All heavy atoms as TSV, in Angstrom:
chain	resi	resn	atom	element	x	y	z
A	1	MET	N	N	7.786	-1.486	-0.459
A	1	MET	CA	C	7.207	-0.481	-1.316
A	1	MET	C	C	8.292	0.131	-2.197
A	1	MET	O	O	9.411	0.340	-1.736
A	1	MET	CB	C	6.578	0.633	-0.483
A	1	MET	CG	C	5.340	0.236	0.259
A	1	MET	SD	S	4.635	1.657	1.087
A	1	MET	CE	C	4.869	1.140	2.764
A	2	SER	N	N	7.928	0.399	-3.431
A	2	SER	CA	C	8.876	1.017	-4.347
A	2	SER	C	C	8.132	1.664	-5.509
A	2	SER	O	O	7.000	1.299	-5.803
A	2	SER	CB	C	9.848	-0.017	-4.890
A	2	SER	OG	O	9.166	-0.908	-5.746
A	3	GLU	N	N	8.786	2.605	-6.137
A	3	GLU	CA	C	8.200	3.224	-7.323
A	3	GLU	C	C	8.324	2.314	-8.537
A	3	GLU	O	O	7.501	2.355	-9.437
A	3	GLU	CB	C	8.884	4.560	-7.608
A	3	GLU	CG	C	8.565	5.623	-6.585
A	3	GLU	CD	C	9.160	6.965	-6.962
A	3	GLU	OE1	O	9.361	7.230	-8.167
A	3	GLU	OE2	O	9.437	7.740	-6.041
A	4	ARG	N	N	9.382	1.491	-8.554
A	4	ARG	CA	C	9.648	0.627	-9.708
A	4	ARG	C	C	9.397	-0.835	-9.363
A	4	ARG	O	O	9.782	-1.292	-8.291
A	4	ARG	CB	C	11.093	0.792	-10.167
A	4	ARG	CG	C	11.442	2.204	-10.546
A	4	ARG	CD	C	12.889	2.397	-10.951
A	4	ARG	NE	N	13.785	1.445	-10.342
A	4	ARG	CZ	C	14.899	0.987	-10.915
A	4	ARG	NH1	N	15.247	1.410	-12.101
A	4	ARG	NH2	N	15.671	0.126	-10.293
A	5	PRO	N	N	8.782	-1.599	-10.266
A	5	PRO	CA	C	8.539	-3.020	-10.012
A	5	PRO	C	C	9.825	-3.813	-9.757
A	5	PRO	O	O	9.800	-4.812	-9.046
A	5	PRO	CB	C	7.864	-3.509	-11.292
A	5	PRO	CG	C	7.305	-2.292	-11.935
A	5	PRO	CD	C	8.207	-1.158	-11.532
A	6	GLU	N	N	10.932	-3.342	-10.313
A	6	GLU	CA	C	12.201	-4.045	-10.132
A	6	GLU	C	C	12.701	-3.984	-8.687
A	6	GLU	O	O	13.518	-4.797	-8.263
A	6	GLU	CB	C	13.294	-3.459	-11.043
A	6	GLU	CG	C	12.996	-3.561	-12.521
A	6	GLU	CD	C	12.075	-2.439	-13.021
A	6	GLU	OE1	O	11.944	-1.397	-12.359
A	6	GLU	OE2	O	11.473	-2.638	-14.089
A	7	ASP	N	N	12.203	-3.005	-7.936
A	7	ASP	CA	C	12.698	-2.766	-6.580
A	7	ASP	C	C	11.742	-3.200	-5.472
A	7	ASP	O	O	12.109	-3.174	-4.298
A	7	ASP	CB	C	13.022	-1.282	-6.397
A	7	ASP	CG	C	14.102	-0.802	-7.337
A	7	ASP	OD1	O	14.990	-1.606	-7.689
A	7	ASP	OD2	O	14.057	0.370	-7.746
A	8	GLY	N	N	10.531	-3.561	-5.806
A	8	GLY	CA	C	9.566	-3.949	-4.783
A	8	GLY	C	C	8.290	-4.481	-5.391
A	8	GLY	O	O	8.102	-4.474	-6.602
A	9	VAL	N	N	7.388	-4.925	-4.551
A	9	VAL	CA	C	6.156	-5.565	-5.000
A	9	VAL	C	C	4.999	-4.578	-5.141
A	9	VAL	O	O	4.179	-4.707	-6.031
A	9	VAL	CB	C	5.772	-6.704	-4.026
A	9	VAL	CG1	C	4.462	-7.355	-4.430
A	9	VAL	CG2	C	6.888	-7.740	-3.975
A	10	VAL	N	N	4.951	-3.575	-4.245
A	10	VAL	CA	C	3.846	-2.614	-4.273
A	10	VAL	C	C	4.380	-1.187	-4.373
A	10	VAL	O	O	5.525	-0.915	-4.032
A	10	VAL	CB	C	2.946	-2.738	-3.019
A	10	VAL	CG1	C	2.293	-4.095	-2.958
A	10	VAL	CG2	C	3.718	-2.454	-1.737
A	11	ASP	N	N	3.510	-0.267	-4.842
A	11	ASP	CA	C	3.898	1.141	-4.895
A	11	ASP	C	C	3.609	1.808	-3.548
A	11	ASP	O	O	3.233	1.135	-2.582
A	11	ASP	CB	C	3.194	1.863	-6.048
A	11	ASP	CG	C	1.684	1.950	-5.892
A	11	ASP	OD1	O	1.152	1.648	-4.805
A	11	ASP	OD2	O	1.026	2.332	-6.878
A	12	ASN	N	N	3.744	3.127	-3.488
A	12	ASN	CA	C	3.572	3.808	-2.199
A	12	ASN	C	C	2.137	3.820	-1.699
A	12	ASN	O	O	1.890	4.170	-0.552
A	12	ASN	CB	C	4.124	5.239	-2.268
A	12	ASN	CG	C	3.414	6.093	-3.287
A	12	ASN	OD1	O	2.921	5.600	-4.289
A	12	ASN	ND2	N	3.366	7.374	-3.060
A	13	TRP	N	N	1.176	3.416	-2.513
A	13	TRP	CA	C	-0.213	3.291	-2.076
A	13	TRP	C	C	-0.566	1.854	-1.733
A	13	TRP	O	O	-1.712	1.564	-1.414
A	13	TRP	CB	C	-1.168	3.807	-3.147
A	13	TRP	CG	C	-0.994	5.260	-3.419
A	13	TRP	CD1	C	-0.522	5.831	-4.570
A	13	TRP	CD2	C	-1.259	6.345	-2.525
A	13	TRP	NE1	N	-0.476	7.195	-4.438
A	13	TRP	CE2	C	-0.927	7.540	-3.181
A	13	TRP	CE3	C	-1.743	6.419	-1.217
A	13	TRP	CZ2	C	-1.067	8.787	-2.592
A	13	TRP	CZ3	C	-1.883	7.664	-0.633
A	13	TRP	CH2	C	-1.550	8.823	-1.319
A	14	GLY	N	N	0.397	0.944	-1.854
A	14	GLY	CA	C	0.130	-0.461	-1.565
A	14	GLY	C	C	-0.444	-1.218	-2.743
A	14	GLY	O	O	-0.859	-2.360	-2.612
A	15	ARG	N	N	-0.458	-0.599	-3.923
A	15	ARG	CA	C	-0.979	-1.257	-5.128
A	15	ARG	C	C	0.114	-2.143	-5.727
A	15	ARG	O	O	1.238	-1.706	-5.948
A	15	ARG	CB	C	-1.402	-0.229	-6.161
A	15	ARG	CG	C	-1.977	-0.857	-7.428
A	15	ARG	CD	C	-2.267	0.148	-8.482
A	15	ARG	NE	N	-3.418	0.946	-8.094
A	15	ARG	CZ	C	-4.049	1.772	-8.927
A	15	ARG	NH1	N	-3.640	1.922	-10.162
A	15	ARG	NH2	N	-5.080	2.465	-8.499
A	16	ALA	N	N	-0.228	-3.383	-6.003
A	16	ALA	CA	C	0.736	-4.321	-6.577
A	16	ALA	C	C	1.149	-3.860	-7.970
A	16	ALA	O	O	0.317	-3.415	-8.761
A	16	ALA	CB	C	0.135	-5.718	-6.643
A	17	HIS	N	N	2.434	-3.960	-8.245
A	17	HIS	CA	C	2.937	-3.581	-9.573
A	17	HIS	C	C	2.478	-4.566	-10.643
A	17	HIS	O	O	2.196	-4.179	-11.766
A	17	HIS	CB	C	4.471	-3.541	-9.576
A	17	HIS	CG	C	5.048	-2.422	-8.786
A	17	HIS	ND1	N	4.881	-1.097	-9.118
A	17	HIS	CD2	C	5.811	-2.424	-7.668
A	17	HIS	CE1	C	5.518	-0.334	-8.245
A	17	HIS	NE2	N	6.090	-1.113	-7.348
A	18	GLU	N	N	2.399	-5.835	-10.309
A	18	GLU	CA	C	2.153	-6.879	-11.302
A	18	GLU	C	C	0.678	-7.236	-11.497
A	18	GLU	O	O	0.327	-7.840	-12.491
A	18	GLU	CB	C	2.918	-8.149	-10.910
A	18	GLU	CG	C	4.418	-7.955	-10.844
A	18	GLU	CD	C	5.057	-7.689	-12.191
A	18	GLU	OE1	O	4.588	-8.241	-13.203
A	18	GLU	OE2	O	6.024	-6.904	-12.234
A	19	VAL	N	N	-0.186	-6.882	-10.539
A	19	VAL	CA	C	-1.602	-7.248	-10.622
A	19	VAL	C	C	-2.445	-5.974	-10.547
A	19	VAL	O	O	-2.451	-5.298	-9.513
A	19	VAL	CB	C	-2.002	-8.208	-9.478
A	19	VAL	CG1	C	-3.468	-8.597	-9.592
A	19	VAL	CG2	C	-1.108	-9.435	-9.464
A	20	PRO	N	N	-3.145	-5.628	-11.608
A	20	PRO	CA	C	-3.929	-4.392	-11.620
A	20	PRO	C	C	-4.960	-4.345	-10.486
A	20	PRO	O	O	-5.678	-5.312	-10.242
A	20	PRO	CB	C	-4.636	-4.420	-12.979
A	20	PRO	CG	C	-3.838	-5.365	-13.805
A	20	PRO	CD	C	-3.260	-6.371	-12.846
A	21	ASP	N	N	-5.006	-3.223	-9.805
A	21	ASP	CA	C	-5.999	-2.943	-8.762
A	21	ASP	C	C	-5.993	-3.921	-7.590
A	21	ASP	O	O	-7.002	-4.084	-6.907
A	21	ASP	CB	C	-7.403	-2.829	-9.361
A	21	ASP	CG	C	-7.490	-1.681	-10.350
A	21	ASP	OD1	O	-6.764	-0.683	-10.165
A	21	ASP	OD2	O	-8.258	-1.779	-11.318
A	22	LEU	N	N	-4.856	-4.555	-7.332
A	22	LEU	CA	C	-4.685	-5.363	-6.126
A	22	LEU	C	C	-3.939	-4.507	-5.114
A	22	LEU	O	O	-2.829	-4.033	-5.392
A	22	LEU	CB	C	-3.886	-6.637	-6.414
A	22	LEU	CG	C	-3.484	-7.442	-5.168
A	22	LEU	CD1	C	-4.724	-8.026	-4.492
A	22	LEU	CD2	C	-2.506	-8.530	-5.533
A	23	PHE	N	N	-4.543	-4.286	-3.965
A	23	PHE	CA	C	-3.939	-3.468	-2.921
A	23	PHE	C	C	-3.602	-4.336	-1.715
A	23	PHE	O	O	-4.419	-5.148	-1.289
A	23	PHE	CB	C	-4.886	-2.338	-2.504
A	23	PHE	CG	C	-5.017	-1.263	-3.539
A	23	PHE	CD1	C	-5.883	-1.414	-4.607
A	23	PHE	CD2	C	-4.257	-0.112	-3.463
A	23	PHE	CE1	C	-6.001	-0.428	-5.570
A	23	PHE	CE2	C	-4.359	0.881	-4.421
A	23	PHE	CZ	C	-5.239	0.722	-5.473
A	24	VAL	N	N	-2.421	-4.145	-1.170
A	24	VAL	CA	C	-1.986	-4.850	0.036
A	24	VAL	C	C	-2.188	-3.883	1.199
A	24	VAL	O	O	-1.639	-2.789	1.207
A	24	VAL	CB	C	-0.510	-5.270	-0.080
A	24	VAL	CG1	C	-0.049	-5.956	1.185
A	24	VAL	CG2	C	-0.312	-6.176	-1.287
A	25	SER	N	N	-2.981	-4.307	2.174
A	25	SER	CA	C	-3.364	-3.404	3.261
A	25	SER	C	C	-2.984	-3.950	4.629
A	25	SER	O	O	-3.746	-3.851	5.583
A	25	SER	CB	C	-4.877	-3.166	3.217
A	25	SER	OG	O	-5.256	-2.604	1.993
A	26	ASP	N	N	-1.815	-4.533	4.722
A	26	ASP	CA	C	-1.389	-5.056	6.016
A	26	ASP	C	C	0.126	-4.983	6.132
A	26	ASP	O	O	0.791	-4.373	5.309
A	26	ASP	CB	C	-1.897	-6.479	6.226
A	26	ASP	CG	C	-1.348	-7.475	5.212
A	26	ASP	OD1	O	-0.452	-7.114	4.416
A	26	ASP	OD2	O	-1.796	-8.627	5.213
A	27	GLY	N	N	0.681	-5.614	7.135
A	27	GLY	CA	C	2.108	-5.553	7.404
A	27	GLY	C	C	2.981	-6.263	6.394
A	27	GLY	O	O	4.203	-6.140	6.441
A	28	SER	N	N	2.385	-6.994	5.466
A	28	SER	CA	C	3.212	-7.676	4.474
A	28	SER	C	C	3.856	-6.700	3.490
A	28	SER	O	O	4.692	-7.094	2.690
A	28	SER	CB	C	2.410	-8.748	3.733
A	28	SER	OG	O	1.315	-8.192	3.072
A	29	GLN	N	N	3.504	-5.427	3.562
A	29	GLN	CA	C	4.182	-4.396	2.766
A	29	GLN	C	C	5.599	-4.140	3.263
A	29	GLN	O	O	6.428	-3.656	2.518
A	29	GLN	CB	C	3.426	-3.070	2.845
A	29	GLN	CG	C	2.080	-3.056	2.208
A	29	GLN	CD	C	1.480	-1.676	2.275
A	29	GLN	OE1	O	2.159	-0.677	2.119
A	29	GLN	NE2	N	0.189	-1.605	2.512
A	30	PHE	N	N	5.848	-4.453	4.528
A	30	PHE	CA	C	7.151	-4.152	5.133
A	30	PHE	C	C	8.218	-5.109	4.617
A	30	PHE	O	O	7.970	-6.291	4.423
A	30	PHE	CB	C	7.079	-4.249	6.651
A	30	PHE	CG	C	6.059	-3.333	7.284
A	30	PHE	CD1	C	5.467	-3.668	8.469
A	30	PHE	CD2	C	5.698	-2.139	6.693
A	30	PHE	CE1	C	4.537	-2.837	9.067
A	30	PHE	CE2	C	4.769	-1.295	7.275
A	30	PHE	CZ	C	4.191	-1.650	8.461
A	31	THR	N	N	9.412	-4.593	4.454
A	31	THR	CA	C	10.498	-5.416	3.929
A	31	THR	C	C	11.155	-6.292	4.984
A	31	THR	O	O	11.839	-7.245	4.656
A	31	THR	CB	C	11.590	-4.528	3.295
A	31	THR	OG1	O	12.071	-3.625	4.294
A	31	THR	CG2	C	11.037	-3.752	2.128
A	32	SER	N	N	10.971	-5.964	6.254
A	32	SER	CA	C	11.555	-6.767	7.331
A	32	SER	C	C	10.672	-6.658	8.569
A	32	SER	O	O	9.741	-5.855	8.620
A	32	SER	CB	C	12.976	-6.282	7.657
A	32	SER	OG	O	12.942	-4.958	8.128
A	33	GLY	N	N	10.973	-7.453	9.558
A	33	GLY	CA	C	10.219	-7.420	10.803
A	33	GLY	C	C	10.436	-6.114	11.546
A	33	GLY	O	O	11.502	-5.508	11.478
A	34	ALA	N	N	9.428	-5.696	12.259
A	34	ALA	CA	C	9.508	-4.443	13.005
A	34	ALA	C	C	10.193	-4.661	14.352
A	34	ALA	O	O	10.128	-5.742	14.926
A	34	ALA	CB	C	8.117	-3.884	13.221
A	35	ALA	N	N	10.825	-3.626	14.857
A	35	ALA	CA	C	11.461	-3.690	16.170
A	35	ALA	C	C	10.426	-3.500	17.273
A	35	ALA	O	O	10.665	-3.865	18.417
A	35	ALA	CB	C	12.540	-2.620	16.281
A	36	ALA	N	N	9.299	-2.918	16.920
A	36	ALA	CA	C	8.216	-2.676	17.878
A	36	ALA	C	C	6.892	-3.079	17.224
A	36	ALA	O	O	6.849	-3.404	16.039
A	36	ALA	CB	C	8.192	-1.211	18.278
A	37	ASP	N	N	5.829	-3.029	17.991
A	37	ASP	CA	C	4.504	-3.379	17.490
A	37	ASP	C	C	4.143	-2.468	16.308
A	37	ASP	O	O	4.081	-1.249	16.462
A	37	ASP	CB	C	3.493	-3.214	18.617
A	37	ASP	CG	C	2.091	-3.632	18.220
A	37	ASP	OD1	O	1.889	-4.058	17.063
A	37	ASP	OD2	O	1.194	-3.522	19.064
A	38	PRO	N	N	3.903	-3.029	15.116
A	38	PRO	CA	C	3.653	-2.208	13.921
A	38	PRO	C	C	2.197	-1.801	13.722
A	38	PRO	O	O	1.860	-1.203	12.703
A	38	PRO	CB	C	4.104	-3.126	12.787
A	38	PRO	CG	C	3.739	-4.484	13.298
A	38	PRO	CD	C	4.048	-4.436	14.782
A	39	THR	N	N	1.330	-2.072	14.691
A	39	THR	CA	C	-0.101	-1.843	14.496
A	39	THR	C	C	-0.426	-0.407	14.102
A	39	THR	O	O	-1.182	-0.177	13.147
A	39	THR	CB	C	-0.884	-2.231	15.764
A	39	THR	OG1	O	-0.618	-3.605	16.056
A	39	THR	CG2	C	-2.373	-2.033	15.581
A	40	LEU	N	N	0.114	0.581	14.794
A	40	LEU	CA	C	-0.215	1.974	14.464
A	40	LEU	C	C	0.309	2.377	13.096
A	40	LEU	O	O	-0.338	3.150	12.377
A	40	LEU	CB	C	0.313	2.915	15.546
A	40	LEU	CG	C	-0.373	2.781	16.909
A	40	LEU	CD1	C	0.278	3.735	17.914
A	40	LEU	CD2	C	-1.859	3.052	16.800
A	41	THR	N	N	1.457	1.854	12.718
A	41	THR	CA	C	1.988	2.137	11.373
A	41	THR	C	C	1.074	1.547	10.316
A	41	THR	O	O	0.773	2.196	9.308
A	41	THR	CB	C	3.409	1.565	11.234
A	41	THR	OG1	O	4.235	2.119	12.254
A	41	THR	CG2	C	3.990	1.870	9.861
A	42	ILE	N	N	0.619	0.321	10.537
A	42	ILE	CA	C	-0.291	-0.324	9.584
A	42	ILE	C	C	-1.601	0.453	9.496
A	42	ILE	O	O	-2.109	0.704	8.395
A	42	ILE	CB	C	-0.537	-1.790	9.979
A	42	ILE	CG1	C	0.755	-2.595	9.826
A	42	ILE	CG2	C	-1.658	-2.401	9.146
A	42	ILE	CD1	C	0.712	-3.973	10.458
A	43	VAL	N	N	-2.148	0.862	10.623
A	43	VAL	CA	C	-3.391	1.645	10.628
A	43	VAL	C	C	-3.208	2.945	9.854
A	43	VAL	O	O	-4.070	3.337	9.066
A	43	VAL	CB	C	-3.868	1.914	12.072
A	43	VAL	CG1	C	-4.992	2.931	12.102
A	43	VAL	CG2	C	-4.298	0.615	12.736
A	44	SER	N	N	-2.093	3.613	10.045
A	44	SER	CA	C	-1.816	4.850	9.322
A	44	SER	C	C	-1.732	4.603	7.814
A	44	SER	O	O	-2.314	5.353	7.020
A	44	SER	CB	C	-0.510	5.465	9.827
A	44	SER	OG	O	-0.199	6.617	9.097
A	45	LEU	N	N	-1.024	3.561	7.410
A	45	LEU	CA	C	-0.914	3.228	5.987
A	45	LEU	C	C	-2.283	2.908	5.387
A	45	LEU	O	O	-2.610	3.343	4.280
A	45	LEU	CB	C	0.035	2.049	5.786
A	45	LEU	CG	C	1.518	2.335	5.992
A	45	LEU	CD1	C	2.316	1.026	5.990
A	45	LEU	CD2	C	2.040	3.262	4.919
A	46	VAL	N	N	-3.089	2.158	6.112
A	46	VAL	CA	C	-4.422	1.796	5.622
A	46	VAL	C	C	-5.313	3.029	5.511
A	46	VAL	O	O	-6.070	3.167	4.549
A	46	VAL	CB	C	-5.058	0.704	6.510
A	46	VAL	CG1	C	-6.520	0.491	6.155
A	46	VAL	CG2	C	-4.286	-0.600	6.372
A	47	ASN	N	N	-5.222	3.949	6.469
A	47	ASN	CA	C	-6.006	5.183	6.386
A	47	ASN	C	C	-5.617	6.004	5.161
A	47	ASN	O	O	-6.481	6.516	4.442
A	47	ASN	CB	C	-5.842	6.025	7.649
A	47	ASN	CG	C	-6.651	5.500	8.804
A	47	ASN	OD1	O	-7.632	4.798	8.615
A	47	ASN	ND2	N	-6.234	5.840	10.004
A	48	GLN	N	N	-4.325	6.128	4.902
A	48	GLN	CA	C	-3.861	6.856	3.715
A	48	GLN	C	C	-4.321	6.149	2.445
A	48	GLN	O	O	-4.740	6.790	1.472
A	48	GLN	CB	C	-2.345	6.984	3.729
A	48	GLN	CG	C	-1.826	7.897	4.798
A	48	GLN	CD	C	-0.309	7.909	4.860
A	48	GLN	OE1	O	0.367	7.161	4.160
A	48	GLN	NE2	N	0.235	8.761	5.713
A	49	GLN	N	N	-4.245	4.830	2.454
A	49	GLN	CA	C	-4.671	4.054	1.300
A	49	GLN	C	C	-6.172	4.226	1.057
A	49	GLN	O	O	-6.597	4.388	-0.085
A	49	GLN	CB	C	-4.328	2.580	1.539
A	49	GLN	CG	C	-4.509	1.701	0.334
A	49	GLN	CD	C	-4.142	0.273	0.657
A	49	GLN	OE1	O	-4.787	-0.346	1.492
A	49	GLN	NE2	N	-3.098	-0.233	0.029
A	50	ALA	N	N	-6.960	4.233	2.112
A	50	ALA	CA	C	-8.409	4.411	1.974
A	50	ALA	C	C	-8.739	5.781	1.378
A	50	ALA	O	O	-9.622	5.889	0.512
A	50	ALA	CB	C	-9.087	4.238	3.327
A	51	GLU	N	N	-8.047	6.811	1.814
A	51	GLU	CA	C	-8.261	8.146	1.250
A	51	GLU	C	C	-7.898	8.167	-0.237
A	51	GLU	O	O	-8.617	8.752	-1.059
A	51	GLU	CB	C	-7.456	9.185	2.016
A	51	GLU	CG	C	-7.973	9.436	3.409
A	51	GLU	CD	C	-7.091	10.377	4.220
A	51	GLU	OE1	O	-6.127	10.946	3.658
A	51	GLU	OE2	O	-7.374	10.540	5.412
A	52	HIS	N	N	-6.785	7.532	-0.576
A	52	HIS	CA	C	-6.364	7.468	-1.976
A	52	HIS	C	C	-7.392	6.708	-2.811
A	52	HIS	O	O	-7.769	7.156	-3.905
A	52	HIS	CB	C	-4.997	6.801	-2.083
A	52	HIS	CG	C	-4.583	6.500	-3.485
A	52	HIS	ND1	N	-4.217	7.487	-4.379
A	52	HIS	CD2	C	-4.491	5.327	-4.166
A	52	HIS	CE1	C	-3.909	6.930	-5.542
A	52	HIS	NE2	N	-4.080	5.631	-5.431
A	53	LEU	N	N	-7.855	5.569	-2.320
A	53	LEU	CA	C	-8.839	4.772	-3.052
A	53	LEU	C	C	-10.155	5.523	-3.223
A	53	LEU	O	O	-10.766	5.464	-4.293
A	53	LEU	CB	C	-9.085	3.446	-2.337
A	53	LEU	CG	C	-7.977	2.411	-2.473
A	53	LEU	CD1	C	-8.206	1.248	-1.519
A	53	LEU	CD2	C	-7.900	1.913	-3.900
A	54	THR	N	N	-10.584	6.220	-2.195
A	54	THR	CA	C	-11.816	7.001	-2.279
A	54	THR	C	C	-11.714	8.043	-3.388
A	54	THR	O	O	-12.622	8.193	-4.214
A	54	THR	CB	C	-12.109	7.690	-0.930
A	54	THR	OG1	O	-12.252	6.687	0.077
A	54	THR	CG2	C	-13.358	8.538	-1.003
A	55	GLU	N	N	-10.601	8.750	-3.435
A	55	GLU	CA	C	-10.394	9.759	-4.480
A	55	GLU	C	C	-10.269	9.115	-5.860
A	55	GLU	O	O	-10.819	9.619	-6.844
A	55	GLU	CB	C	-9.153	10.594	-4.165
A	55	GLU	CG	C	-8.888	11.716	-5.132
A	55	GLU	CD	C	-9.970	12.779	-5.159
A	55	GLU	OE1	O	-10.767	12.877	-4.212
A	55	GLU	OE2	O	-10.022	13.531	-6.146
A	56	ALA	N	N	-9.549	7.999	-5.953
A	56	ALA	CA	C	-9.384	7.311	-7.234
A	56	ALA	C	C	-10.722	6.795	-7.769
A	56	ALA	O	O	-10.995	6.868	-8.970
A	56	ALA	CB	C	-8.390	6.164	-7.083
A	57	LEU	N	N	-11.576	6.304	-6.897
A	57	LEU	CA	C	-12.905	5.850	-7.313
A	57	LEU	C	C	-13.766	7.036	-7.737
A	57	LEU	O	O	-14.509	6.957	-8.713
A	57	LEU	CB	C	-13.565	5.070	-6.183
A	57	LEU	CG	C	-13.004	3.684	-5.922
A	57	LEU	CD1	C	-13.537	3.124	-4.610
A	57	LEU	CD2	C	-13.333	2.735	-7.075
A	58	ARG	N	N	-13.649	8.136	-7.004
A	58	ARG	CA	C	-14.434	9.331	-7.317
A	58	ARG	C	C	-14.085	9.885	-8.696
A	58	ARG	O	O	-14.942	10.300	-9.458
A	58	ARG	CB	C	-14.222	10.394	-6.250
A	58	ARG	CG	C	-15.153	11.606	-6.395
A	58	ARG	CD	C	-14.845	12.693	-5.376
A	58	ARG	NE	N	-13.568	13.340	-5.611
A	58	ARG	CZ	C	-13.333	14.210	-6.590
A	58	ARG	NH1	N	-14.263	14.523	-7.447
A	58	ARG	NH2	N	-12.137	14.758	-6.729
A	59	THR	N	N	-12.789	9.891	-9.024
A	59	THR	CA	C	-12.324	10.452	-10.292
A	59	THR	C	C	-12.348	9.454	-11.447
A	59	THR	O	O	-12.076	9.821	-12.585
A	59	THR	CB	C	-10.899	11.013	-10.154
A	59	THR	OG1	O	-10.015	9.947	-9.803
A	59	THR	CG2	C	-10.846	12.111	-9.107
A	60	GLY	N	N	-12.625	8.182	-11.151
A	60	GLY	CA	C	-12.676	7.167	-12.212
A	60	GLY	C	C	-11.323	6.574	-12.546
A	60	GLY	O	O	-11.193	5.866	-13.544
A	61	GLU	N	N	-10.309	6.849	-11.742
A	61	GLU	CA	C	-8.985	6.272	-11.983
A	61	GLU	C	C	-9.028	4.754	-11.842
A	61	GLU	O	O	-8.304	4.036	-12.513
A	61	GLU	CB	C	-7.988	6.861	-10.987
A	61	GLU	CG	C	-6.595	6.309	-11.113
A	61	GLU	CD	C	-5.669	6.816	-10.015
A	61	GLU	OE1	O	-5.913	7.900	-9.461
A	61	GLU	OE2	O	-4.704	6.101	-9.710
A	62	ILE	N	N	-9.885	4.288	-10.953
A	62	ILE	CA	C	-10.055	2.835	-10.739
A	62	ILE	C	C	-11.456	2.455	-11.154
A	62	ILE	O	O	-12.406	3.119	-10.870
A	62	ILE	CB	C	-9.847	2.459	-9.252
A	62	ILE	CG1	C	-8.465	2.823	-8.801
A	62	ILE	CG2	C	-10.070	0.977	-9.052
A	62	ILE	CD1	C	-8.202	2.544	-7.336
């Protein structure tokens, strides 16, 4: 994840920099393998992403 396309593939909401409205909602957002089971981290990221998408759809951003 990164704010700039030069530094990463997706932004902090998991939206791809290069493909409009493509969201990554799994562990492939991580830059390296986890030291422990990443399931709860992924669930947390997806929950935040769902809240963001709900608001973006409501306001017409997407």
